[in-house]
N, C-alpha and C positions, 0 to 999 in steps of 0.2 A: 504494500500500500504506500502511496506517495506520502512523504512527510510534510509536503507543503499544505498550507491551509486553504481549503476550498470554501466557496460561498455557501453551497447547499448541504455540505456534510453527506449524510446518507439520505438518498431520495427514494421514496416509495410511492407508487401509484395506488390510489384507493378509489373504489367505485361502489362500495357497499356489498360486494359479493363475498362469499365465504372465503374464496381464494385470496381476495384482497385483504381481508381481515387477518388471515394467517400471515400474509406477507408483512403487514403493518406490525404485528406482534414481533416477528423475527427481526425486522429492521430496527425497531425501538430497542430491543435487547442489545443488538450489536452496536448501535449508536451510543447507548448508555455505557457499555463496556469501554468503548473507545474515547468517550468524552467529547464527541462531536455532535453537532446539531442533527436533528431529524426533520426532514422536509416532507410533509404530507401533501401530495398533489392530487387534486380531483379535476379532471378535464371534462368540460361540457363539449361533446362532439358536435360538429356542424350539422349532422343529420338530425340532432334534436332541435335545431333552430331553423333549418332550411324551409320548413313549411310556411314560415312567416316572411319569406323574402319579398313577396309581392305586397304584403300588407303588414302593418305594425303588429307585433305579437300582443295578444290581449294581456292586460295586467294580471288576470287570474293565472295565465300560463307562466308568466315571468315570476309571479309570487310562488307558484308551485315549484318551479325550477330552483329558485333561491332556497326555499325551505328544504327541498330534497338535498341540495348541495350542503346545506348547513347540517342536516341530519347525518349525512355520510361523514362529514368532517368531525362532528361531535362523537360519533361512534369510534372513528379511527383514533381520535385524540384520547378517548377514555382507554382504548386498548393500549396505546403507547404508554400512558401514565402507569397503568397496571404492570406492563411489561418491564418498565424501568426499575421496579422493585426498590423504591426509595432512593435510587441513585439519581443524581442531578441530570436532567435531560431537557435541553432546549428544543421545543417543538415549534416549527414554522408551518403555517397552513397556507396553501395557495389553491385558489379555485380559478382556473383559466379556461377560456374557450379555445378550441382547436382539436387536433387529432392527438390521441393519447400517445401513440408511438412516436410521433414527431416531437411532441413536448418533452417526453422523457429522454429521448436521444439528445435533444438540444441541451437539456439540463445536465446531461452526463459530461459535458465539456468542463464543468466546474463543480464536480461532485467526487466524493471519495468512493462512492458505490451507488449503483441503482439497484433496487430490489423489486422484483416482479413476482406475482403469483403464477402458478401453472394452471393449466386447464385440467379437468378430470379425465376419466376414461373416455376415449373417442371410439370411433368405429372399430369393430373387430377386437375390442377389448384392449387396444394399445393406448398407452399414454401419449397424449398429443399436447404440445404447447399451443396456446392461443396465438392469434396473429400479432398482438401487441408484444407479448413476451418474446416471440420469435424475432421480431424486428429489432427489439432492444438488444437482445443477446448478440445479434449479428452486427449491429451498427453503433452501439454505444462506445464512447471514448474513455470509459473507465471500467473497472470491474463490475460485473453484473451477477447478482445472486438470484437464482431461480428457486423459489420456495414451493416444494411439493407438499400438499396438505394431507399426506397419508400418515397413518399412525406408525411410529417407529417399531422395529422388530424386537428391540431390547427393553429390559425392564427399567433401566436407569440411563436414558439417552444423554442426560447432562454429564455423565461420567465417561461416555464413549469417546474414542479418539477422533482426531481430524485426519483425513486421508488426503494425500497430495500425489498427483502424477508427476514423475520426473523423467525427462527424456533429453535434457541438455539444450532445448530450444530457448529462444529469448522469452517467449510467452511463459514457458515453464519456470523460468527464473523469477518472474513476477508472481507466479502461482506459489512458489516455494516461500517467498517473502510474506505473502498474505497468510499462507498456512501456518507458518511459525508464529506470526502475530496472533492469529485466531486461537491456536493451541495454547499460547501463553496467557492470553486474556481469559480463556475458559478454564485454565488449570488442568489440561488433559494432555495425553500423549499425542505424538504425531507419527503417522504411518506413511513412509515414503515408498511409493510403488514404482518399480521400473519393469516393464514387460517388453519383450523385443521380437515376438513372432506374431505378425498380423495376418497369418493365413491359417486355414483349418486343416491343412494336410502336411504330411511329413516330407522333408527333403533328405534323400539318402546321402551318406558320406559327409555330412556337415559336422564340424567339430563345435558342438554347442558350448563346450568348455571355454572356447575363445570368446563367444558372445557373452558368457557369464562374466568373464574377467573384464570385458569391455563395459558391461553394465555396472559392475562394481566401481570401475573407474569413473564412469559418468556420474553415478550417484554421489560418490565421495567428493568429486569436484563441485557438483551443484550444491551440496550441503555445507561445503567448507565456509567457515565464518559464521554461519547462522547458529551452530551449536554453541559457539562462544558468546554470541549476542544474546541467545536465549538459553542460559544454563538450566533454567527451570523446566525446560521441555525435554522429555525423554523421547528419543527417536527410535523407531523400529523400522528396519529396512526390509522390504519384500522385493526380491529379484526373482523373476519367474519367466519361463518360456510359455507365453500365452498371448492371446490377443489383448492389447492394452485396454480397450474398452471393457472387455469381459472381466479382466482382472480388477479394474477400478470399481466396476459395479459390484463384483463379489466382495471386495474389501469394504465397500461403503455400506453393505448390509449390517455391519456391526459398528458403524461410525455415526457421528452426529452431523458431520459436514464433510463434503468432498470438494476439493479445489483442483481445477485443471487449467491449463493454458488454452487459449483460443484455438491454436493450431500448433502441431508439433514440428519436428525437424523436416518432415516431408512436405510441409505446406509451401505453396509457392507465394511469391510476393503479391500482396494485395488480397490474399485469401482471408475471408471474414471469419469462417469457422471450419475447423477441420472435421474429419469423419469421426475421430475418437470423441472429441468434445460434443459433437452433435448427438452421437448415440448416448453419451452419458447424460446430457441435459434432458433428453427425451425419456430415458428409462430409469433414472435413479429414483429411489424413494426418498432419500435424504435431500436437504438443501444442497445446491451446487453453486459454487462461485466460479465464474469463468473470468480468467485474468488475461489481459492483453499486454504485449511487450510495449515498453515506453517509447 
């Protein structure tokens, strides 16, 4: 996470939905831990106003829209105050006209993080992100946290570790920095995962021991310095021959947070989101932070 001071702190979009309320709760807890402001954003979409383009909107409609926005903000503020758990938290409320995705992406230019809720089960029983969440994950200029509103699989999720993907890429460097900070703030262990086989079939005559040694070197180089900066964080390394997305999702089942880079070493310049991060964001049960290289 950047050490510079941002205007918006942690930004979360709220719309009164169940997913938005879960996202607001998570965002408030993270902002309180970090000691940064929480910005609650409620966007009134143009489609809610376009019916009145030809004629002035009736006062009753404007009053209803205003009351609805105030109700959404009041609920989100109450959630944030409860989530802060008596820690000092500055809450900024913004109600703005426009498109939610464009508004959140624009605010990401001066934010520590943008937090979005995920959509529930879609067609065929597969988890699908909503259009706003998808756009923000792809285009935001700061880390994005995607909050899934599924129940954790463990009994004490607040004691579960933070998991981070390590592959030596620039985006993964930022992910590691965020993961160490999150683990330290939460007082939990960090699991650093490096997987190096992204195919489902075997190659004959390949010396996997060479890849293991290379993986150990990559992980050691990537973690160098952070263990000294965060002596309170116990690190467990997982190096395995497996598809990275599969291994990250498997490790995340016993975690409270998963942190990944937006794209790995195989990503081409200008790539917005790699295949591993895309699969993880879509399929994880736990909150996922997607980090971008500076």
